[in-house]
N, C-alpha and C positions, 0 to 999 in steps of 0.2 A: 511381736509381742512387746508390751511395755515393760519398762525397767521394774523390777521388784515383783514379777510375776513368773510362775512356772508352770509347766504342763505336767498333768498326771494322768495315767492311763485308767480307764474305768474298769470295773469288774467284768468277768465273762458274762457274756449274754447281752452285753451293751455294744454289740460290734458297730464298727463305724464312727463312734463318737468318743470324744475326750473331753476333759475338764481342764480349765484353766483356773489356776488359783493365784491368789495374792500371796506374797511371802509370809504374810500373817496366818495364811490357812484358810482364808475365806474364799467363797467362790466368786470368780470374776466373769466367766462366761463358759457357755457349753456349745458345742457345734450342733447343727441341725441333726435330728433324728427322724425317720419316718414313723417310728413307733412312739406315738405321743404318750401313751400309758406308761412305756418304759421310762420316758424322760421323766414324767411326774413321779413315778416310784422311786427312780434314783435320787432325784433332787429333793424328794421329801425327807430324806435322811438330814440334809442340812437345815430344814425347817426344824425338826425335832431335837437335832444336836448341834446348834450353831456353834461357831468358834467363840470361846469366851471373850466378851466385850463387844462382839459383832451384833448389831441390832437385829431382831427377828425379822422386821419388816423388809430387809434388805433381801434376804433369801426369798420371802414370800413374793416380792415384786419381780424378782428374777425368774421364778418358776413360772408366773404368769406370763411374762414376756416371751419366754422360751417356748411356751405352750402355744402361743399365737403363731410363732415361727414355724413350730412343727406342723401346724395344721396344713399349711401349703406345700410342704416338702413331699408327700406322696403324690400328689397331682403334678408337681414338676418333675419328679423322678419318672413317673409313668409316661408323661409327654416326651422326655428326652429318650426313653427306652423305644417309643413308637418311632420317633425320627430316625434312630439308629437302624431299626429293622427295616424301614422304608428305604434307607440309604443302602443297606446291604442288598436289598432285593433289587434295586435299580441296577447294581453292578452285575446281576446274573444275566449273562447274554442268551438270547433266544437260539435254540439249536438250529443249525443249518441243515436244510433238506434239499432234495432234488428241486423243489418249488423255488426255493431261495437261489440256489445255484443256476437255475435256468435264466433268472433276472441278471444275475451277474455275468453270465456267458455273453449275453446281448450287449453289455457294457464294453467289454474288451475285444469283441469279434467283429470283423469286417464281414464275415460271411459264415453262416452257421446251417448246418444240415444234420440229419440224424433224429434220434428219439430221446425222450427223457432219460437220463442216466447214461446216455452213449451218444455224446455229441461229437461231430467233426466240425472244425472250425479253423478259421485263419486269424491270428493275432500277432501283432508286431511282425507281419510280414511272413510268418511261419505257419505252415499247417500242423495240426495237432489234434489229439482226441482227448475227451474227458470222460472217463468212466467211473461210475458210482456203484457202490453196494450198499443200501441203506440198512439191511439187516446185519451186515458186517461192521458198518459204520466206517466205511473206507471210501476214499476217492483218489484218482491219480490223473495226472496229465501226462501224456506220452507223445513223443515227435520222433519219427524215425530219421536217422541221420545217414547212415551208410551200412553197406555189407560188412558183416563181421567174419565173413569166410576167409579172408586173407589177411586177417589182423595177426601181427607177429607179437611175440611175448614182450618185446619193448614197447610196442604201442599199447599193449594191455596194462602194463605197468604205468605208462603215462596217464591213462585214464583213471587208473586206481589213484595215483598222486593227486590228480586234478580233484577228484572227489573229495580229497582231505582238505587242500589248501586254497582252492580257487573256485570250486562250485559250491555255492552257499546252501540254499535250500533245495535246488534242482541238482540232479546227479546224473552221471553217465550209467547206462546200464546195456547188457547184451541179452537179447531174447529173440528166439525165433530166427536166429541167423542174422540178426540186425543190430546195430549200435543205436541206442536210444537216448533221447533226452527225457528225463522223468522227473516227476514230482509226486510224492505220496504223503497223504495226510488224513487223520480222522475226519470224516465228513461233518458231524455235528459240531465239532470245535472249530472249523475253519471259518475265519473272519474274512470280511470282504476285502480288507487291505492285504491279507496274505494271499488271497486267490488272484488278485490283480499282479501283486509281485511275483507270484509263482508263475503265471503266464509269460511275464517279461523274462523271468530267468530261464524258463525252458527254451524260449526262443533265443536267448543269448548263447547257450550251450551249443545250440544247432549252428549258429553263425560263426562262433569262434572255435569250432571243432578244427583241428589240424593247426591252429594257430596258438592263441592264449589259453584255450580250454578254460575260459572264465565265464562265470554266470553274472557277475556284477562288476568286474573289473578290480576286485580287491584280493590280495593274496595274505593268506594267514601267515603270520610270523614274519612277512617281508621276504619269503624265500624266493629262489630263482624260478623262472619258467621251467615246466617239466619238459 
């Protein structure tokens, strides 16, 4: 803003616009407004009641100039609004289905059998199963590790600790007399990179069972091995 000018707020109903005046009180400029009628109505006050000593033609020329500027504002605003909507829509990911998952399975697996929604495969050198339920919007990857029949309390505590600080997205679980490496996730929200990472983590928990009990080799909080 130039020296000798000041900013004044406009009356209610003239939202989004303001007026700059010279120190003498005459109008210097008005910001763009989408409502040309509102611009003209407001600025007409300065035509009928110009500041003493201010030529009438100054306010008149100002109104005409601002009216021309206001003509393009709605089109520009609408164009910007459309670009924002398109950008937001492009960020919305397509929901993952069994059809999508079937393609990803063949990316990570060296061997695949079974049916849609219930695949048996080998990934990262480990046998695992992928089970989905589209109605419940869930999927899980499971891989058997060892019998749970002879697990002692200390060993169970070790698995629980590992699930907290060193098993990232994949976890240890006990089901039907077996210790399993598992990964559970909403099906529709699953992304390709998450699925690929999940198969690697499930395989890692199988391979590190009895050792580091780690899915990615990182320990939360830098704690000691369980």
